[in-house]
N, C-alpha and C positions, 0 to 999 in steps of 0.2 A: 246700763239701765235694763231692768227686766221688762219683758213684754207685759201687756195688760193681762193676758191669760195667766202668766206666772205670778203676777201680783195678786190676781183674784184667787188663785190656788193657795198662795200663802195666807191671804185674808181668811179664806174658808177654814184652813187648818188652824190659824191663830184664833178664830172664833170658837173653835172647839177646845181651846186651852193648850195647844201645842206650843211649848216654850221656844223651841227652835224656830218654828214658823213666825212667832212673834218677833224674835230677834232679826230674822231674815227680812220680815216686812218693814220693821223699823229701819234697818240698814238700806233697804231699797227705796224707801220713801224719804229718808233724811235729806239727800241732795235736793230733791224737788221742793220739799217743805222749806228748807233753808233759803233757796232761791226765791220762792214766792214770798216768804216773810221779809227778805231783804228788799224786794221790790216794793212791798207795801209799807214797810217801816222806814226805809231809807237809811238805816243804821245797822251795821254788822252786829253790834252788841245786842240791840233790841231784837234783831232777827234771830239771833241765837236763843234768846230767852223765849221768844214766841215758838220757835221750832221745838224746843224741849217740851213746852207745854202741849203743843199740837201732837207730838209723837206719844206722849203719855196719854193724852185724851183719846187718841186714835186707838191705842192698844186697850184702853179701858172700855171703849165703845164698840170694838170690832165685833163682838158677839151680836150686837144689834144691827150690824150692816146687813141690809136686805138684798143686795145685789141688783137693785133696779137701775143703778147708775154704775159707772166705772169707779173703781176704788179711788183712782187719782182724782176724779171729779168730787167725790165725797170728801176726800182729805183736803182738796183745794178749798172747799167751802168752810171746813173747820179752820184751816189756816187763815182764810180771809176774815172770818169772824173773830178769831183770836187776835189777829193783827189790829183790827179796828178797835177791839176792847183795849188792847195794849196802848194804842195811840191815844185813846180817850183818857186812860189813866195817866199817861205821861203829860198830857195837856193840863189835867187837874193839878198834878204835882208841880208843873212849871208855873202855873198861875199862883199857887201857894208860895213857891220859892221866890217869885218876883215880888209878891206882896211883902215878903219878909226880907227882901233885898239880899238874898243869899247868892244870887247869881252875879258874877262879875265878868266883864268881857275879857277874853284871853286872846293872845296873838300866837299864832303858830309860826315858829321860826322856819325860814326858807332853807332847804337843804343846800349844801355846797357840792352839787353834782355836775357832771359834764352837761353842756347845753342841751344835747338831744334828750337826755334823761329828764331834765327839767321840763322841757317842752312836752314830753310824753305824759309826765305826771300832771302837768297843768291841764292838758287836754282831757285826761281821764277824770280829774277833779271837776272840771267844767261839765263834762257829760253827766257825771254822778250827781252833781248839784242840780243841773237842769232837769234831770229825770225826777229827782225828789221834789222839785217845785211844781211838777205837773199835778193837776187835780187827780185824785185817786183813780177814777175811772179811766182817764187818759193814760196814767202811769201803768195800770194793769194791762190795758190793751196794747200799749207801745211795747211793754216787756214781752208779752206773750207772742205778738206777731213779729215785731222787728228784731227783738233780741233773742228770743227762744225759737223763732222760725215756724210757729204754728200758722196754719192757714186761718184766715179771718173767720171762716165758718166754724172751724174747730174751736177757736178762741171764744166765739159767741156762744157755742154750746157749753163750754166750760164755765163761762161767766153767767150763764143763763140770761143772755142779753140778745135782743133783736139784732140780727146781722147788720141791718141798716144803721142802727144806733151805734154799733161797734165801729162801723166804717167812719161815721162822723167823728167819734172820739179819736180814732186813729189819725184821721186827717188833721184834726185840731192839734193833736200831740206833735205830729210831724212838722206842721207849720210853726208851732211855737218853738220847738227845738231848733229848727232851721233859722228862724228869726233871731233867737237869742244867741246862737253860735255866730251868725254873721255880725250881729251887733258887737259881740265880745271881740271877734277878730278885727273889726273895724277900729274899736277902741285901742286894741293892742298895737295895730300898725301905726296909728296916729301917734301913740306914745313913744315909738321907736325912732321917729324922725328927728 
């Protein structure tokens, strides 16, 4: 990952129309944008769609970037807004599809893997599901602080959120994750007896 200074330098050169800098900036921002979009949408395919849109929009608007904020903070806001717009559009589509009864429940077949691999996949699926079930504010805070390792003050600045509010969201997210994981673990151990 490039430093903030290197990203800012690329952004300045890209704003002046330097094609190489545009490609470099898109390459540097892509992993971050994909991760943020995945956290906000909860679906890899949706995250990819959002990331493509965000990178195109970022390159289109880079000339208007004024440098008052970090480039990554500016791109995060673009990603967040694009993710929210994408989720709203998906909800509208889902409601229309449900009304037309286009959606049918499907079952995912269980893989025939060794026990340890099955348990690992189950645990990862559980964590992924639990994270996506958190309210958006809790999901963002949990990802930035607990999964990406940002300090709470840094995450609060990035989200433009009061640090105390961020701590409350983080506490609630952690409690909910712990409660759900313990409940799931308890149901699993009862079922094995």
